[in-house]
DRENMAR-564373 format. One record per residue (C-alpha): residue number from 1; x, y, z. Coordinates in steps of 0.5 Angstrom, whole numbers, plus 2048, in hexadecimal, padded with zeros to 3 digits. Layout:
<nodes>
<node><k>NUM</k><xx>X</xx><yy>Y</yy><zz>Z</zz></node>
...
</nodes>
This chain:
<nodes>
<node><k>1</k><xx>7F3</xx><yy>7F9</yy><zz>809</zz></node>
<node><k>2</k><xx>7EF</xx><yy>7F3</yy><zz>80B</zz></node>
<node><k>3</k><xx>7E9</xx><yy>7F6</yy><zz>808</zz></node>
<node><k>4</k><xx>7EC</xx><yy>7F5</yy><zz>801</zz></node>
<node><k>5</k><xx>7F1</xx><yy>7EF</yy><zz>802</zz></node>
<node><k>6</k><xx>7EC</xx><yy>7EA</yy><zz>7FF</zz></node>
<node><k>7</k><xx>7EA</xx><yy>7EE</yy><zz>7F9</zz></node>
<node><k>8</k><xx>7F2</xx><yy>7F0</yy><zz>7F8</zz></node>
<node><k>9</k><xx>7F4</xx><yy>7E9</yy><zz>7F8</zz></node>
<node><k>10</k><xx>7EE</xx><yy>7E7</yy><zz>7F3</zz></node>
<node><k>11</k><xx>7F0</xx><yy>7ED</yy><zz>7EE</zz></node>
<node><k>12</k><xx>7F8</xx><yy>7EB</yy><zz>7EE</zz></node>
<node><k>13</k><xx>7F6</xx><yy>7E4</yy><zz>7ED</zz></node>
<node><k>14</k><xx>7F3</xx><yy>7E6</yy><zz>7E7</zz></node>
<node><k>15</k><xx>7F9</xx><yy>7EA</yy><zz>7E5</zz></node>
<node><k>16</k><xx>7F5</xx><yy>7F0</yy><zz>7E5</zz></node>
<node><k>17</k><xx>7F7</xx><yy>7F7</yy><zz>7E6</zz></node>
<node><k>18</k><xx>7F6</xx><yy>7F9</yy><zz>7ED</zz></node>
<node><k>19</k><xx>7F8</xx><yy>7FF</yy><zz>7F1</zz></node>
<node><k>20</k><xx>7F7</xx><yy>800</yy><zz>7F9</zz></node>
<node><k>21</k><xx>7F6</xx><yy>807</yy><zz>7FC</zz></node>
<node><k>22</k><xx>7F7</xx><yy>809</yy><zz>804</zz></node>
<node><k>23</k><xx>7F9</xx><yy>80F</yy><zz>808</zz></node>
<node><k>24</k><xx>800</xx><yy>811</yy><zz>80A</zz></node>
<node><k>25</k><xx>7FE</xx><yy>818</yy><zz>80C</zz></node>
<node><k>26</k><xx>7F7</xx><yy>81B</yy><zz>80F</zz></node>
<node><k>27</k><xx>7F5</xx><yy>821</yy><zz>812</zz></node>
<node><k>28</k><xx>7ED</xx><yy>822</yy><zz>813</zz></node>
<node><k>29</k><xx>7E8</xx><yy>81D</yy><zz>812</zz></node>
<node><k>30</k><xx>7E7</xx><yy>81B</yy><zz>819</zz></node>
<node><k>31</k><xx>7E8</xx><yy>814</yy><zz>81B</zz></node>
<node><k>32</k><xx>7E9</xx><yy>80E</yy><zz>817</zz></node>
<node><k>33</k><xx>7EA</xx><yy>806</yy><zz>817</zz></node>
<node><k>34</k><xx>7F1</xx><yy>804</yy><zz>817</zz></node>
<node><k>35</k><xx>7F3</xx><yy>800</yy><zz>811</zz></node>
<node><k>36</k><xx>7EF</xx><yy>803</yy><zz>80C</zz></node>
<node><k>37</k><xx>7F0</xx><yy>802</yy><zz>805</zz></node>
<node><k>38</k><xx>7ED</xx><yy>803</yy><zz>7FE</zz></node>
<node><k>39</k><xx>7EF</xx><yy>7FE</yy><zz>7F8</zz></node>
<node><k>40</k><xx>7EE</xx><yy>800</yy><zz>7F1</zz></node>
<node><k>41</k><xx>7ED</xx><yy>7FC</yy><zz>7EB</zz></node>
<node><k>42</k><xx>7EB</xx><yy>800</yy><zz>7E5</zz></node>
<node><k>43</k><xx>7E4</xx><yy>801</yy><zz>7E6</zz></node>
<node><k>44</k><xx>7E3</xx><yy>7FC</yy><zz>7EC</zz></node>
<node><k>45</k><xx>7E5</xx><yy>7FE</yy><zz>7F3</zz></node>
<node><k>46</k><xx>7E6</xx><yy>7FB</yy><zz>7FA</zz></node>
<node><k>47</k><xx>7E6</xx><yy>7FE</yy><zz>801</zz></node>
<node><k>48</k><xx>7E5</xx><yy>805</yy><zz>802</zz></node>
<node><k>49</k><xx>7E9</xx><yy>80B</yy><zz>804</zz></node>
<node><k>50</k><xx>7E7</xx><yy>812</yy><zz>806</zz></node>
<node><k>51</k><xx>7E0</xx><yy>810</yy><zz>806</zz></node>
<node><k>52</k><xx>7E1</xx><yy>80F</yy><zz>7FE</zz></node>
<node><k>53</k><xx>7E1</xx><yy>817</yy><zz>7FD</zz></node>
<node><k>54</k><xx>7E8</xx><yy>816</yy><zz>7FA</zz></node>
<node><k>55</k><xx>7E7</xx><yy>810</yy><zz>7F5</zz></node>
<node><k>56</k><xx>7E7</xx><yy>814</yy><zz>7EF</zz></node>
<node><k>57</k><xx>7ED</xx><yy>817</yy><zz>7F0</zz></node>
<node><k>58</k><xx>7F0</xx><yy>811</yy><zz>7F2</zz></node>
<node><k>59</k><xx>7ED</xx><yy>80C</yy><zz>7ED</zz></node>
<node><k>60</k><xx>7F1</xx><yy>811</yy><zz>7E8</zz></node>
<node><k>61</k><xx>7F7</xx><yy>811</yy><zz>7EB</zz></node>
<node><k>62</k><xx>7F7</xx><yy>809</yy><zz>7EB</zz></node>
<node><k>63</k><xx>7F5</xx><yy>809</yy><zz>7E4</zz></node>
<node><k>64</k><xx>7FB</xx><yy>80D</yy><zz>7E2</zz></node>
<node><k>65</k><xx>800</xx><yy>80A</yy><zz>7E7</zz></node>
<node><k>66</k><xx>807</xx><yy>80A</yy><zz>7E3</zz></node>
<node><k>67</k><xx>80B</xx><yy>808</yy><zz>7E8</zz></node>
<node><k>68</k><xx>80A</xx><yy>804</yy><zz>7EF</zz></node>
<node><k>69</k><xx>807</xx><yy>809</yy><zz>7F3</zz></node>
<node><k>70</k><xx>805</xx><yy>810</yy><zz>7F3</zz></node>
<node><k>71</k><xx>802</xx><yy>815</yy><zz>7F9</zz></node>
<node><k>72</k><xx>7FC</xx><yy>819</yy><zz>7F7</zz></node>
<node><k>73</k><xx>7FA</xx><yy>81F</yy><zz>7FC</zz></node>
<node><k>74</k><xx>7F2</xx><yy>81F</yy><zz>7FC</zz></node>
<node><k>75</k><xx>7EE</xx><yy>825</yy><zz>800</zz></node>
<node><k>76</k><xx>7E7</xx><yy>824</yy><zz>802</zz></node>
<node><k>77</k><xx>7E2</xx><yy>829</yy><zz>804</zz></node>
<node><k>78</k><xx>7DE</xx><yy>829</yy><zz>80A</zz></node>
<node><k>79</k><xx>7D7</xx><yy>828</yy><zz>806</zz></node>
<node><k>80</k><xx>7DA</xx><yy>822</yy><zz>802</zz></node>
<node><k>81</k><xx>7DD</xx><yy>81F</yy><zz>807</zz></node>
<node><k>82</k><xx>7D7</xx><yy>81F</yy><zz>80C</zz></node>
<node><k>83</k><xx>7D2</xx><yy>81D</yy><zz>807</zz></node>
<node><k>84</k><xx>7D7</xx><yy>817</yy><zz>806</zz></node>
<node><k>85</k><xx>7D6</xx><yy>815</yy><zz>80D</zz></node>
<node><k>86</k><xx>7DD</xx><yy>818</yy><zz>810</zz></node>
<node><k>87</k><xx>7DD</xx><yy>81D</yy><zz>816</zz></node>
<node><k>88</k><xx>7E0</xx><yy>823</yy><zz>812</zz></node>
<node><k>89</k><xx>7E4</xx><yy>825</yy><zz>80C</zz></node>
<node><k>90</k><xx>7EC</xx><yy>824</yy><zz>80B</zz></node>
<node><k>91</k><xx>7F2</xx><yy>823</yy><zz>807</zz></node>
<node><k>92</k><xx>7F6</xx><yy>81C</yy><zz>806</zz></node>
<node><k>93</k><xx>7FC</xx><yy>81A</yy><zz>803</zz></node>
<node><k>94</k><xx>7FA</xx><yy>813</yy><zz>800</zz></node>
<node><k>95</k><xx>7FF</xx><yy>80E</yy><zz>7FD</zz></node>
<node><k>96</k><xx>7FD</xx><yy>80A</yy><zz>7F7</zz></node>
<node><k>97</k><xx>801</xx><yy>804</yy><zz>7F6</zz></node>
<node><k>98</k><xx>801</xx><yy>7FE</yy><zz>7F1</zz></node>
<node><k>99</k><xx>7FF</xx><yy>7F8</yy><zz>7F5</zz></node>
<node><k>100</k><xx>803</xx><yy>7F3</yy><zz>7F1</zz></node>
<node><k>101</k><xx>809</xx><yy>7F6</yy><zz>7F5</zz></node>
<node><k>102</k><xx>806</xx><yy>7F4</yy><zz>7FC</zz></node>
<node><k>103</k><xx>809</xx><yy>7ED</yy><zz>7FE</zz></node>
<node><k>104</k><xx>803</xx><yy>7E8</yy><zz>7FD</zz></node>
<node><k>105</k><xx>804</xx><yy>7E5</yy><zz>804</zz></node>
<node><k>106</k><xx>802</xx><yy>7EB</yy><zz>807</zz></node>
<node><k>107</k><xx>7FB</xx><yy>7EB</yy><zz>804</zz></node>
<node><k>108</k><xx>7FB</xx><yy>7E3</yy><zz>806</zz></node>
<node><k>109</k><xx>7FC</xx><yy>7E5</yy><zz>80D</zz></node>
<node><k>110</k><xx>7F7</xx><yy>7EA</yy><zz>80D</zz></node>
<node><k>111</k><xx>7F2</xx><yy>7E5</yy><zz>80A</zz></node>
<node><k>112</k><xx>7F4</xx><yy>7E0</yy><zz>80F</zz></node>
<node><k>113</k><xx>7F3</xx><yy>7E5</yy><zz>815</zz></node>
<node><k>114</k><xx>7FA</xx><yy>7E5</yy><zz>817</zz></node>
<node><k>115</k><xx>7FE</xx><yy>7EB</yy><zz>819</zz></node>
<node><k>116</k><xx>802</xx><yy>7EE</yy><zz>813</zz></node>
<node><k>117</k><xx>806</xx><yy>7F5</yy><zz>812</zz></node>
<node><k>118</k><xx>808</xx><yy>7F8</yy><zz>80B</zz></node>
<node><k>119</k><xx>80D</xx><yy>7FD</yy><zz>80A</zz></node>
<node><k>120</k><xx>80D</xx><yy>801</yy><zz>803</zz></node>
<node><k>121</k><xx>812</xx><yy>806</yy><zz>800</zz></node>
<node><k>122</k><xx>80D</xx><yy>80C</yy><zz>7FF</zz></node>
<node><k>123</k><xx>811</xx><yy>80F</yy><zz>7F9</zz></node>
<node><k>124</k><xx>812</xx><yy>808</yy><zz>7F5</zz></node>
<node><k>125</k><xx>80C</xx><yy>803</yy><zz>7F8</zz></node>
<node><k>126</k><xx>811</xx><yy>7FE</yy><zz>7FA</zz></node>
<node><k>127</k><xx>80F</xx><yy>7FA</yy><zz>800</zz></node>
<node><k>128</k><xx>811</xx><yy>7F4</yy><zz>804</zz></node>
<node><k>129</k><xx>80C</xx><yy>7F1</yy><zz>809</zz></node>
<node><k>130</k><xx>80D</xx><yy>7EE</yy><zz>810</zz></node>
<node><k>131</k><xx>809</xx><yy>7E7</yy><zz>811</zz></node>
<node><k>132</k><xx>80A</xx><yy>7E2</yy><zz>817</zz></node>
<node><k>133</k><xx>811</xx><yy>7E5</yy><zz>818</zz></node>
<node><k>134</k><xx>813</xx><yy>7E5</yy><zz>811</zz></node>
<node><k>135</k><xx>815</xx><yy>7EA</yy><zz>80C</zz></node>
<node><k>136</k><xx>813</xx><yy>7E9</yy><zz>805</zz></node>
<node><k>137</k><xx>814</xx><yy>7EE</yy><zz>800</zz></node>
<node><k>138</k><xx>819</xx><yy>7F4</yy><zz>7FF</zz></node>
<node><k>139</k><xx>81A</xx><yy>7FB</yy><zz>7FF</zz></node>
<node><k>140</k><xx>821</xx><yy>7FB</yy><zz>7FB</zz></node>
<node><k>141</k><xx>824</xx><yy>7FF</yy><zz>801</zz></node>
<node><k>142</k><xx>827</xx><yy>7FB</yy><zz>807</zz></node>
<node><k>143</k><xx>827</xx><yy>801</yy><zz>80B</zz></node>
<node><k>144</k><xx>81F</xx><yy>802</yy><zz>80A</zz></node>
<node><k>145</k><xx>81E</xx><yy>7FB</yy><zz>80B</zz></node>
<node><k>146</k><xx>821</xx><yy>7FB</yy><zz>812</zz></node>
<node><k>147</k><xx>81D</xx><yy>801</yy><zz>814</zz></node>
<node><k>148</k><xx>817</xx><yy>7FE</yy><zz>811</zz></node>
<node><k>149</k><xx>818</xx><yy>7F7</yy><zz>814</zz></node>
<node><k>150</k><xx>819</xx><yy>7FA</yy><zz>81B</zz></node>
<node><k>151</k><xx>813</xx><yy>7FF</yy><zz>81B</zz></node>
<node><k>152</k><xx>80E</xx><yy>7FA</yy><zz>818</zz></node>
<node><k>153</k><xx>810</xx><yy>7F5</yy><zz>81E</zz></node>
<node><k>154</k><xx>80F</xx><yy>7FA</yy><zz>823</zz></node>
<node><k>155</k><xx>808</xx><yy>7FC</yy><zz>820</zz></node>
<node><k>156</k><xx>807</xx><yy>7F4</yy><zz>820</zz></node>
<node><k>157</k><xx>808</xx><yy>7F3</yy><zz>827</zz></node>
<node><k>158</k><xx>803</xx><yy>7F9</yy><zz>829</zz></node>
<node><k>159</k><xx>7FE</xx><yy>7F4</yy><zz>826</zz></node>
<node><k>160</k><xx>7FA</xx><yy>7FA</yy><zz>823</zz></node>
<node><k>161</k><xx>7F9</xx><yy>7FC</yy><zz>81C</zz></node>
<node><k>162</k><xx>7FC</xx><yy>803</yy><zz>81A</zz></node>
<node><k>163</k><xx>801</xx><yy>806</yy><zz>815</zz></node>
<node><k>164</k><xx>806</xx><yy>80B</yy><zz>816</zz></node>
<node><k>165</k><xx>80B</xx><yy>80F</yy><zz>811</zz></node>
<node><k>166</k><xx>812</xx><yy>80E</yy><zz>812</zz></node>
<node><k>167</k><xx>818</xx><yy>810</yy><zz>80E</zz></node>
<node><k>168</k><xx>814</xx><yy>810</yy><zz>807</zz></node>
<node><k>169</k><xx>811</xx><yy>809</yy><zz>809</zz></node>
<node><k>170</k><xx>80A</xx><yy>808</yy><zz>80A</zz></node>
<node><k>171</k><xx>80A</xx><yy>802</yy><zz>810</zz></node>
<node><k>172</k><xx>803</xx><yy>7FF</yy><zz>811</zz></node>
<node><k>173</k><xx>801</xx><yy>7FA</yy><zz>816</zz></node>
<node><k>174</k><xx>7FA</xx><yy>7F6</yy><zz>815</zz></node>
<node><k>175</k><xx>7F8</xx><yy>7F1</yy><zz>81B</zz></node>
<node><k>176</k><xx>7F2</xx><yy>7ED</yy><zz>81B</zz></node>
<node><k>177</k><xx>7EB</xx><yy>7F0</yy><zz>81E</zz></node>
<node><k>178</k><xx>7EC</xx><yy>7F0</yy><zz>826</zz></node>
<node><k>179</k><xx>7E8</xx><yy>7EB</yy><zz>829</zz></node>
<node><k>180</k><xx>7E5</xx><yy>7EB</yy><zz>830</zz></node>
<node><k>181</k><xx>7E5</xx><yy>7E5</yy><zz>834</zz></node>
<node><k>182</k><xx>7E0</xx><yy>7E6</yy><zz>83A</zz></node>
<node><k>183</k><xx>7DF</xx><yy>7E0</yy><zz>840</zz></node>
<node><k>184</k><xx>7D9</xx><yy>7E1</yy><zz>843</zz></node>
<node><k>185</k><xx>7D1</xx><yy>7E2</yy><zz>841</zz></node>
<node><k>186</k><xx>7CF</xx><yy>7E8</yy><zz>846</zz></node>
<node><k>187</k><xx>7CB</xx><yy>7ED</yy><zz>843</zz></node>
<node><k>188</k><xx>7D1</xx><yy>7F1</yy><zz>841</zz></node>
<node><k>189</k><xx>7D3</xx><yy>7EB</yy><zz>83C</zz></node>
<node><k>190</k><xx>7CE</xx><yy>7ED</yy><zz>837</zz></node>
<node><k>191</k><xx>7D0</xx><yy>7F5</yy><zz>838</zz></node>
<node><k>192</k><xx>7D7</xx><yy>7F3</yy><zz>837</zz></node>
<node><k>193</k><xx>7D5</xx><yy>7EF</yy><zz>830</zz></node>
<node><k>194</k><xx>7D1</xx><yy>7F5</yy><zz>82E</zz></node>
<node><k>195</k><xx>7D6</xx><yy>7FA</yy><zz>82F</zz></node>
<node><k>196</k><xx>7DB</xx><yy>7F6</yy><zz>82C</zz></node>
<node><k>197</k><xx>7D7</xx><yy>7F5</yy><zz>826</zz></node>
<node><k>198</k><xx>7D6</xx><yy>7FC</yy><zz>825</zz></node>
<node><k>199</k><xx>7DE</xx><yy>7FD</yy><zz>825</zz></node>
<node><k>200</k><xx>7DF</xx><yy>7F7</yy><zz>820</zz></node>
<node><k>201</k><xx>7E2</xx><yy>7F2</yy><zz>825</zz></node>
<node><k>202</k><xx>7E0</xx><yy>7EB</yy><zz>825</zz></node>
<node><k>203</k><xx>7DD</xx><yy>7E9</yy><zz>82C</zz></node>
<node><k>204</k><xx>7DC</xx><yy>7E2</yy><zz>82F</zz></node>
<node><k>205</k><xx>7D9</xx><yy>7E1</yy><zz>836</zz></node>
<node><k>206</k><xx>7DA</xx><yy>7DB</yy><zz>839</zz></node>
<node><k>207</k><xx>7D6</xx><yy>7D8</yy><zz>83F</zz></node>
<node><k>208</k><xx>7DB</xx><yy>7D4</yy><zz>844</zz></node>
<node><k>209</k><xx>7D5</xx><yy>7D0</yy><zz>847</zz></node>
<node><k>210</k><xx>7D5</xx><yy>7CC</yy><zz>841</zz></node>
<node><k>211</k><xx>7D9</xx><yy>7C6</yy><zz>840</zz></node>
<node><k>212</k><xx>7DF</xx><yy>7C7</yy><zz>83C</zz></node>
<node><k>213</k><xx>7DE</xx><yy>7CE</yy><zz>83B</zz></node>
<node><k>214</k><xx>7E4</xx><yy>7D1</yy><zz>840</zz></node>
<node><k>215</k><xx>7E9</xx><yy>7CC</yy><zz>83C</zz></node>
<node><k>216</k><xx>7E7</xx><yy>7CF</yy><zz>835</zz></node>
<node><k>217</k><xx>7E7</xx><yy>7D6</yy><zz>838</zz></node>
<node><k>218</k><xx>7EE</xx><yy>7D5</yy><zz>83B</zz></node>
<node><k>219</k><xx>7F0</xx><yy>7D2</yy><zz>834</zz></node>
<node><k>220</k><xx>7EE</xx><yy>7D9</yy><zz>831</zz></node>
<node><k>221</k><xx>7F1</xx><yy>7DD</yy><zz>836</zz></node>
<node><k>222</k><xx>7F8</xx><yy>7D9</yy><zz>834</zz></node>
<node><k>223</k><xx>7F7</xx><yy>7DB</yy><zz>82D</zz></node>
<node><k>224</k><xx>7F5</xx><yy>7E2</yy><zz>82E</zz></node>
<node><k>225</k><xx>7FA</xx><yy>7E8</yy><zz>82C</zz></node>
<node><k>226</k><xx>7FB</xx><yy>7EF</yy><zz>82E</zz></node>
<node><k>227</k><xx>7F6</xx><yy>7F1</yy><zz>82A</zz></node>
<node><k>228</k><xx>7F1</xx><yy>7ED</yy><zz>82E</zz></node>
<node><k>229</k><xx>7ED</xx><yy>7EE</yy><zz>835</zz></node>
<node><k>230</k><xx>7EB</xx><yy>7E9</yy><zz>83A</zz></node>
<node><k>231</k><xx>7E6</xx><yy>7EB</yy><zz>83F</zz></node>
<node><k>232</k><xx>7E4</xx><yy>7E7</yy><zz>845</zz></node>
<node><k>233</k><xx>7DD</xx><yy>7E8</yy><zz>848</zz></node>
<node><k>234</k><xx>7DD</xx><yy>7E1</yy><zz>84C</zz></node>
<node><k>235</k><xx>7DE</xx><yy>7E1</yy><zz>853</zz></node>
<node><k>236</k><xx>7E0</xx><yy>7DA</yy><zz>852</zz></node>
<node><k>237</k><xx>7E7</xx><yy>7DB</yy><zz>854</zz></node>
<node><k>238</k><xx>7EA</xx><yy>7D4</yy><zz>852</zz></node>
<node><k>239</k><xx>7E7</xx><yy>7D5</yy><zz>84B</zz></node>
<node><k>240</k><xx>7E8</xx><yy>7DD</yy><zz>84A</zz></node>
<node><k>241</k><xx>7EF</xx><yy>7DC</yy><zz>84D</zz></node>
<node><k>242</k><xx>7F1</xx><yy>7D7</yy><zz>848</zz></node>
<node><k>243</k><xx>7EE</xx><yy>7DB</yy><zz>842</zz></node>
<node><k>244</k><xx>7F2</xx><yy>7E1</yy><zz>845</zz></node>
<node><k>245</k><xx>7F8</xx><yy>7DE</yy><zz>845</zz></node>
<node><k>246</k><xx>7F8</xx><yy>7DB</yy><zz>83E</zz></node>
<node><k>247</k><xx>7F6</xx><yy>7E2</yy><zz>83C</zz></node>
<node><k>248</k><xx>7FC</xx><yy>7E5</yy><zz>840</zz></node>
<node><k>249</k><xx>801</xx><yy>7E1</yy><zz>83C</zz></node>
<node><k>250</k><xx>7FE</xx><yy>7E2</yy><zz>835</zz></node>
<node><k>251</k><xx>7FF</xx><yy>7EA</yy><zz>836</zz></node>
<node><k>252</k><xx>7F8</xx><yy>7EC</yy><zz>835</zz></node>
<node><k>253</k><xx>7F4</xx><yy>7F1</yy><zz>839</zz></node>
<node><k>254</k><xx>7F2</xx><yy>7ED</yy><zz>840</zz></node>
<node><k>255</k><xx>7EC</xx><yy>7F0</yy><zz>844</zz></node>
<node><k>256</k><xx>7E8</xx><yy>7ED</yy><zz>84A</zz></node>
<node><k>257</k><xx>7E1</xx><yy>7F0</yy><zz>84D</zz></node>
<node><k>258</k><xx>7E0</xx><yy>7F0</yy><zz>854</zz></node>
<node><k>259</k><xx>7E2</xx><yy>7F3</yy><zz>85B</zz></node>
<node><k>260</k><xx>7E8</xx><yy>7F5</yy><zz>85D</zz></node>
<node><k>261</k><xx>7E8</xx><yy>7EF</yy><zz>862</zz></node>
<node><k>262</k><xx>7E6</xx><yy>7EA</yy><zz>85C</zz></node>
<node><k>263</k><xx>7EC</xx><yy>7ED</yy><zz>859</zz></node>
<node><k>264</k><xx>7F1</xx><yy>7EC</yy><zz>85F</zz></node>
<node><k>265</k><xx>7EE</xx><yy>7E4</yy><zz>85F</zz></node>
<node><k>266</k><xx>7EF</xx><yy>7E4</yy><zz>857</zz></node>
<node><k>267</k><xx>7F7</xx><yy>7E6</yy><zz>858</zz></node>
<node><k>268</k><xx>7F8</xx><yy>7E1</yy><zz>85D</zz></node>
<node><k>269</k><xx>7F5</xx><yy>7DB</yy><zz>859</zz></node>
<node><k>270</k><xx>7F9</xx><yy>7DE</yy><zz>853</zz></node>
<node><k>271</k><xx>800</xx><yy>7DE</yy><zz>857</zz></node>
<node><k>272</k><xx>7FE</xx><yy>7D7</yy><zz>85B</zz></node>
<node><k>273</k><xx>7FB</xx><yy>7D3</yy><zz>856</zz></node>
<node><k>274</k><xx>7FE</xx><yy>7D6</yy><zz>84F</zz></node>
<node><k>275</k><xx>805</xx><yy>7D8</yy><zz>852</zz></node>
<node><k>276</k><xx>804</xx><yy>7DF</yy><zz>84F</zz></node>
<node><k>277</k><xx>809</xx><yy>7E4</yy><zz>852</zz></node>
<node><k>278</k><xx>806</xx><yy>7EB</yy><zz>855</zz></node>
<node><k>279</k><xx>808</xx><yy>7EF</yy><zz>84F</zz></node>
<node><k>280</k><xx>805</xx><yy>7EA</yy><zz>84B</zz></node>
<node><k>281</k><xx>7FE</xx><yy>7EB</yy><zz>84F</zz></node>
<node><k>282</k><xx>7FF</xx><yy>7F2</yy><zz>84F</zz></node>
<node><k>283</k><xx>7FD</xx><yy>7F2</yy><zz>848</zz></node>
<node><k>284</k><xx>7F6</xx><yy>7F0</yy><zz>849</zz></node>
<node><k>285</k><xx>7F1</xx><yy>7F6</yy><zz>848</zz></node>
<node><k>286</k><xx>7ED</xx><yy>7F5</yy><zz>84F</zz></node>
<node><k>287</k><xx>7E8</xx><yy>7F7</yy><zz>850</zz></node>
<node><k>288</k><xx>7E7</xx><yy>7F8</yy><zz>849</zz></node>
<node><k>289</k><xx>7E6</xx><yy>7FE</yy><zz>845</zz></node>
<node><k>290</k><xx>7E7</xx><yy>806</yy><zz>846</zz></node>
<node><k>291</k><xx>7E4</xx><yy>80A</yy><zz>84B</zz></node>
<node><k>292</k><xx>7DE</xx><yy>80D</yy><zz>847</zz></node>
<node><k>293</k><xx>7D9</xx><yy>80D</yy><zz>84C</zz></node>
<node><k>294</k><xx>7D6</xx><yy>807</yy><zz>849</zz></node>
<node><k>295</k><xx>7CF</xx><yy>804</yy><zz>84C</zz></node>
<node><k>296</k><xx>7CB</xx><yy>800</yy><zz>847</zz></node>
<node><k>297</k><xx>7CE</xx><yy>7FA</yy><zz>843</zz></node>
<node><k>298</k><xx>7CF</xx><yy>7FE</yy><zz>83C</zz></node>
<node><k>299</k><xx>7D3</xx><yy>804</yy><zz>840</zz></node>
<node><k>300</k><xx>7D7</xx><yy>7FF</yy><zz>843</zz></node>
<node><k>301</k><xx>7D8</xx><yy>7FB</yy><zz>83C</zz></node>
<node><k>302</k><xx>7DA</xx><yy>802</yy><zz>83A</zz></node>
<node><k>303</k><xx>7DF</xx><yy>803</yy><zz>840</zz></node>
<node><k>304</k><xx>7E2</xx><yy>7FC</yy><zz>83E</zz></node>
<node><k>305</k><xx>7E3</xx><yy>7FE</yy><zz>837</zz></node>
<node><k>306</k><xx>7E6</xx><yy>805</yy><zz>838</zz></node>
<node><k>307</k><xx>7EB</xx><yy>802</yy><zz>83D</zz></node>
<node><k>308</k><xx>7ED</xx><yy>7FC</yy><zz>837</zz></node>
<node><k>309</k><xx>7EE</xx><yy>802</yy><zz>832</zz></node>
<node><k>310</k><xx>7F2</xx><yy>806</yy><zz>837</zz></node>
<node><k>311</k><xx>7F6</xx><yy>800</yy><zz>838</zz></node>
<node><k>312</k><xx>7F7</xx><yy>7FE</yy><zz>831</zz></node>
<node><k>313</k><xx>7F9</xx><yy>805</yy><zz>82F</zz></node>
<node><k>314</k><xx>7FE</xx><yy>806</yy><zz>835</zz></node>
<node><k>315</k><xx>7FA</xx><yy>80D</yy><zz>836</zz></node>
<node><k>316</k><xx>7F8</xx><yy>810</yy><zz>83D</zz></node>
<node><k>317</k><xx>7F0</xx><yy>810</yy><zz>83C</zz></node>
<node><k>318</k><xx>7F1</xx><yy>817</yy><zz>83E</zz></node>
<node><k>319</k><xx>7EC</xx><yy>81C</yy><zz>83B</zz></node>
<node><k>320</k><xx>7EE</xx><yy>81F</yy><zz>834</zz></node>
<node><k>321</k><xx>7ED</xx><yy>826</yy><zz>837</zz></node>
<node><k>322</k><xx>7F3</xx><yy>825</yy><zz>83C</zz></node>
<node><k>323</k><xx>7F8</xx><yy>822</yy><zz>837</zz></node>
<node><k>324</k><xx>7FC</xx><yy>825</yy><zz>831</zz></node>
<node><k>325</k><xx>7FE</xx><yy>81F</yy><zz>82D</zz></node>
<node><k>326</k><xx>7FA</xx><yy>81C</yy><zz>827</zz></node>
<node><k>327</k><xx>7F3</xx><yy>81B</yy><zz>828</zz></node>
<node><k>328</k><xx>7F2</xx><yy>815</yy><zz>823</zz></node>
<node><k>329</k><xx>7F8</xx><yy>811</yy><zz>824</zz></node>
</nodes>
């Protein structure tokens, strides 16, 4: 949704007809980014859905939207899908909804990089949003509203963009783009920056040897959220432990490079200086990263990000071949 927020706000302010389309059920097509949406305003559009392969069908649905919403089934064959950059063809149910029924605070929050949840009745298009802990909008059904608020709050706590369909509701959560804070300037820092940028994250590297930088890093760690990650490469125990302690209190993923001996020393400082409990210290991922046999900085960066993604999704990081659950969820 964040890719269309500003344009939708602009069109709505001009009192133009706007519809938004997003997927509620999908089979095939391969992996895709969470929060994808397409905004349609006559011949104008913003965002993208399914590589643009269904735009004609969705534009027609938007132009003939008589009620608040309609569900459109689209089927795309392999040749068309692959040409559009998708892994393969597939089928999807797409909700096309009048954007005027979405509470304006939802778009404002997305534009301001604040987490927000949106619950929509698939049959009618009625929506409510959860922004900064407050509920705005109405589903005209107290029972559904209770479900929407409960599910939306649960998804927001996880700190990851995503959607689910439950009891006739499409519940979507949009969180800010994840941020990685790196303390230390080893060669690995550059590899982490490149890997993070490849994933669409923002990355900031802080050199604790420069005056005032550690204090800045601590402030940023305190402002982090569940969607963010903090990795200490520095062996400066005072600086790294101060940043790690702030990160632990913020709920972000926290990892630290170093030998097992260094990890033990860090734990001692976190307990004696920062007053953290044994259970809180156990949350630190150290040595950081999955055991992939990494050797080079680039391989180590991959191992670290793999662990971050596993942590954020609550997945085991086991081989897909050995699992029976959803592949991309």
